N, C-alpha and C positions, 0 to 999 in steps of 0.2 A: 556852123552846127556841127557838134562832135557826134561821130557815130556811136550809137549805143551798142553796148555788147549784148547779144543774144545768148541766153543759157543754152548749153548743149542739151539737146534732148535725151531723157533717160531711156536707154535702149531696153527692149524686152529681153531681160537677161534671167529669166525664171530657172533657177538652177544653175546660174553662172555668175552669182554675185560672190565678190572677194572682198577683203579689206581694202585693197588697192581700187577697185571700182567704186566701193562705197566712199572712200575719200574723194573721188573724182565727182560723184554725182549727188551725194546726199546732203550738199551744202545749199542746195537751191530752195528759195522760197519756203512753202509750207512744209517740206520734209525736214527742215533744220529744227523745227519746233515739235517734232513727233518723235515717239519712240521707235527706232528701226533696230530690228535684230535679224539674223540670219541663220538659218538652219539648212544644212546640205546645200549650200548655195541659192537657197529661196529666200527672198527678202520678205520680211512680215513688218508693216507699218501700221502702228497704232497711235491714236491721239493721246496726248498727255492726259492725265487723269483729272477730274474735277478738283476744284480748289480745296474741298474738304480732305480728300485723299492726300493732297500735297501737304496739307497740315499735319495730318497723322504721320507722313514720312519724316517730316522735318522734326516733329516732336520726339520720334522715336530716335532718330539719328542724334539729336541733342541730349537725349537721355543716356545714350551709349558713350559719348565721347569722353567724359572724365574717367570712367572705370576702364575703358579700352586703352585710352591713352596711357593711363598709369601702369597698364600690363604691356606696353610697347606695341599696341595695335592702333590701326589707322582707319578712322569712319569716313566714308565718302558717300556721296549721293549716287546717283546713276552714272555708272561707266560702261564702257564698251568691253564687257569681260569676255575675253577671247579664248575659244578652245583650239581653233584651226584658222586658217586664212578663210574658210568658208563657212564658219560657225561662230557667232557670237550672240551674247544676251545682254540685256541691260536690267540688272537687279534694281528694285527701288532704293534700297541701301546696300553698300557693299563695305565689308569689313576686310581690310588688308592685313597680313602679318608682316609684308615687307612692301614698302613704297616702290612704284616704277623708279627705274634707274636711267632710262632713255627717254627722248622724245617720243620715239616710236611706242614704247611701253605706256607713255602717258595717254596717248590717243587709243591704243588697242591694248588694255590691260590683261597680261597673261593670267589665265585661270590659276596657275601655280602660285600666284601671289595673294590668292583669296583664302581667307580664313572662313568667312560666312557671307552668304547671300541672302538678302531678305526680300520677299515678295508680298506685296499688299493685294488682296482680291476683295471685291465687294460681294456680300452674300447675295446669292441668286443671279449674279451676272452670268452672261454667256461665257461658255469654257474659253479659256485663252488658247490660241494655237500653238503657243510656244510653251513646252514642258521644261521650265527652267530647273526645277528640281531634278529631273532625270539627268539633264546635261551637267548640273553640278556634282551629282553621284558619279557620273561616268568620267569626269575629270579629277575625282579624288578631293574635292572640297569637302572639308570634314564636317561643316555645320550649315543647315539651312533653316530659316525662320520664316514661317507663312502667317501673316496676319490677316485675319478676316474681318472686313469692316461692316457695319450694320448702323442704320439709322438709330436702332434701340440700342443704348449702350451695353446693356447687360446681355446681349447676344453676340457681342464682339469676342473675338477669340484670337489666341497666338498658340502656334505650335512650334516647338524648337525641335528640329530633327538633328540627330548624330549619325554620320556615316558609319555602317557597319563594316566589319572586315570583308564580308562578302560583296560589298559595293552597293548594298541598299540603305534604307533608311530606318532608324528606330526613333521613336518619340522619346526625347530626353526631358521635355517638361511640356505642361500644357496649362493655360488659364484663359477662363472666359471673364467677361466684364465684372467688375467687383473683386476679382482674385488678382493676386500678383503672380507673375511669372518670375521666379527667383531661381537662379543657378550661379554656379561659380565658374563653370567653363561653358564657352570658350574664353570668357573673362566675365567679371561679376556683372550680372544682369538683373534688374529689380523693376519691373514696371506692370502697371494695370492696363490691360488693352482698352478698357472704357475711358481712360484718361487721355487716349491719344488724339481724340476729337473735341472740339469745343462744345 
């Protein structure tokens, strides 16, 4: 009988998580299928969203691809968007202006490559412990899109934020269900939030 390999236990590293430790410990079992983000060395693990949210994410990413690619941009799903060795987030959709050039950048995408991060939230859900918009602003990412999902399609909303010179955010465009969010920058975008869900 062959000996079975026992997974190394994940140590208590609150405040001590880094990209190297994540590569070593976050490939095990249940954690591999969860969203894992890190802020100031503190690991935040949340389950993947329900199927309907995944549909909305895929619908939006698919809607972005033609115009983004024509503009030389690259639409990806969730990536480990990395600000430092102890801080990374996983946007629901990520648009890069430049593709990663190394294996390391493929695993830990530098925030400097990001044009826009997209976050989906469910109306009335518990507040997320990771403030993705704040981290993106601090890293100089120029655009952030927040999509609010709701069972009632006319209450769904999308807010596109543009980073200001002072490092904050200004609303560049907003649409609620039944309206279209239409902008020319950061690339041509045109969608109705209500149409993201079946």
